[in-house]
C-alpha angles and dihedrals in degrees: 000000000000092000093058124091121230094265091052091048090052091050091050091049093048091054091048090052091052087054091053095253133122114268097264102019111140118203089184109066093176094252105116145146122246133204116248089264091053096258117148115207123212104189137167084224106082090204093063100031119103089203121052109252124220102228117215123194107226117205101189146349088267090055091050090049089053091051091052093044095202116156119232110278113222090194094060110104109165100107126152123241113275113286115263125232090234090060091049090051092049089052093050093048096049117105098200144006090259092049090049093051090053092049098050124084120235089253092053091049091050092049091051091049091047090048091052091052090047091049090056100037104030136024112321090205090065091062101033089119086067098048096096091048093046092051093046094048101039111021150121091039143140140254130195123223129200119187132178148145097248134009113195120189103194123222113289096006135113132225110198125204109201148133138109096282133057116276129214122197122193116182135162093221131007115195119188115195129216113296089002125128145193106220114202114201100163138041102291141168117205121194123184129165089208126024117190122188114191 
């Protein structure tokens, strides 16, 4: 954190607090396994992750939005069609998440998924008619957080973000070497006070 100015340190600490961690707590200490090809895996599944995840129980889409801390984006424009009363009734009649998934059509499931993405990436008010359906179909759930001072992706290597749950990364500095990549395979939010591409 020594390379960050005071404003950057405050921003890092604020994100950590949203994740339920102390201001400068680092879950990633830099000691990690690597695959034989040099890949480092950041996964919501502790059994496949090369870095220990901090698991957060997420109660609702609004709670997940708070964890991410992203402001509404006026440029986002991929919203689903307005929710239908039939879908709302199906949600209210369902007795479980599994029962709901069986009761919804593929189109209804896609609209709910699209509304969840819009809630997190766009303006939540534009999909508030889907909030009950999103919560019934997708929550409660989990997210995995990784925090650290510096994340270095050495030249020619890959850091992979994966798992079955959303992942949040909060780092002071992320440095990506020449011909290196961060491969994102799951819904993820990456925050860095400094991002350096070599």
